[in-house]
C-alpha positions in Angstrom: 0.0 0.0 0.0 1.1 3.6 -0.7 -0.1 7.1 -0.1 -1.6 8.8 -3.1 -2.7 12.4 -3.7 -6.0 11.8 -5.6 -7.5 15.2 -6.5 -5.2 16.3 -9.2 -6.4 17.5 -12.6 -6.2 14.6 -15.1 -3.0 14.8 -17.2 -1.8 12.6 -19.9 1.6 11.0 -19.2 3.1 8.6 -21.8 -0.3 8.3 -23.4 -2.0 7.3 -20.1 -4.3 9.6 -18.3 -3.2 10.1 -14.7 -5.5 11.5 -12.0 -3.2 11.0 -9.0 0.3 11.1 -7.7 2.1 8.6 -5.5 3.9 10.3 -2.6 7.6 9.4 -2.0 10.5 10.7 0.0 13.9 11.3 -1.4 17.4 11.5 0.1 19.1 14.8 0.3 21.3 14.0 -2.7 18.4 12.5 -4.6 20.1 9.1 -5.0 17.4 7.2 -3.1 13.6 7.4 -3.3 11.1 5.5 -1.0 7.3 5.3 -1.2 5.3 6.8 1.7 3.5 3.8 3.2 0.5 3.7 5.5 0.4 1.2 8.4 -0.3 -2.4 7.3 -3.7 -2.4 9.0 -4.9 0.9 7.4 -8.1 0.7 5.4 -7.6 0.9 1.6 -8.9 4.2 0.3 -8.9 5.8 3.7 -8.3 9.5 3.9 -5.0 10.5 5.4 -5.5 13.3 7.9 -3.2 15.9 9.6 -4.4 16.4 13.2 -5.0 20.1 13.8 -5.7 20.8 10.1 -9.5 20.4 9.7 -11.6 20.7 6.6 -12.6 18.8 3.5 -10.3 18.4 0.5 -11.0 20.2 -2.8 -12.7 17.9 -5.3 -10.0 18.9 -7.8 -6.9 21.0 -7.3 -6.8 24.0 -9.6 -3.4 23.8 -11.3 -3.4 27.5 -12.0 -3.4 28.2 -8.3 -0.4 26.0 -7.7 -1.9 24.7 -4.4 0.2 21.5 -4.3 3.4 23.4 -5.2 2.7 25.8 -2.3 2.1 23.0 0.2 4.9 20.7 -1.0 7.6 22.7 0.6 6.3 21.6 4.0 6.1 17.9 3.2 9.0 15.9 4.6 10.0 12.9 6.7 11.2 13.4 10.3 14.0 11.7 12.3 11.6 8.8 13.0 10.9 8.2 9.3 7.3 9.5 9.6 5.9 11.5 6.7 4.8 15.0 7.9 3.2 18.2 6.8 4.6 21.1 8.9 5.8 18.5 11.4 2.3 17.0 11.8 2.3 13.3 10.9 0.4 11.8 7.9 -2.2 9.9 10.1 -4.7 7.1 9.4 -7.0 5.3 11.7 -4.3 2.6 12.1 -1.4 5.1 12.9 1.1 7.2 11.0 2.5 6.8 7.5 6.3 6.2 7.1 9.2 5.4 4.8 11.7 2.7 5.3 15.0 4.6 5.8 15.0 8.2 4.6 14.9 10.6 7.6 14.6 14.4 7.2 14.0 14.1 3.4 11.5 16.0 1.2 8.2 14.2 0.2 6.8 14.8 -3.3 
């Protein structure tokens, strides 16, 4: 299982229409990339939340407003390998989402 950003405007990539983006962390030098994974007991399709940040997601992110690009600078892993937004863990009903070994790396 992986974490996916699902409300992107559909875009054609290599003749396939994509409507989502898989989230991954990368090492500081870019030599290593790891998928952000929810806990094994997380429910497939469950919404990831960020405690303290309430509200409903947009149905579709407007690419002209560059919403993801604005938020992306605050997505990272911490020293415990937990994926975070502004130091708040990506959280599911089963716990937090993590990567295998990249600490303090950007998530995109």
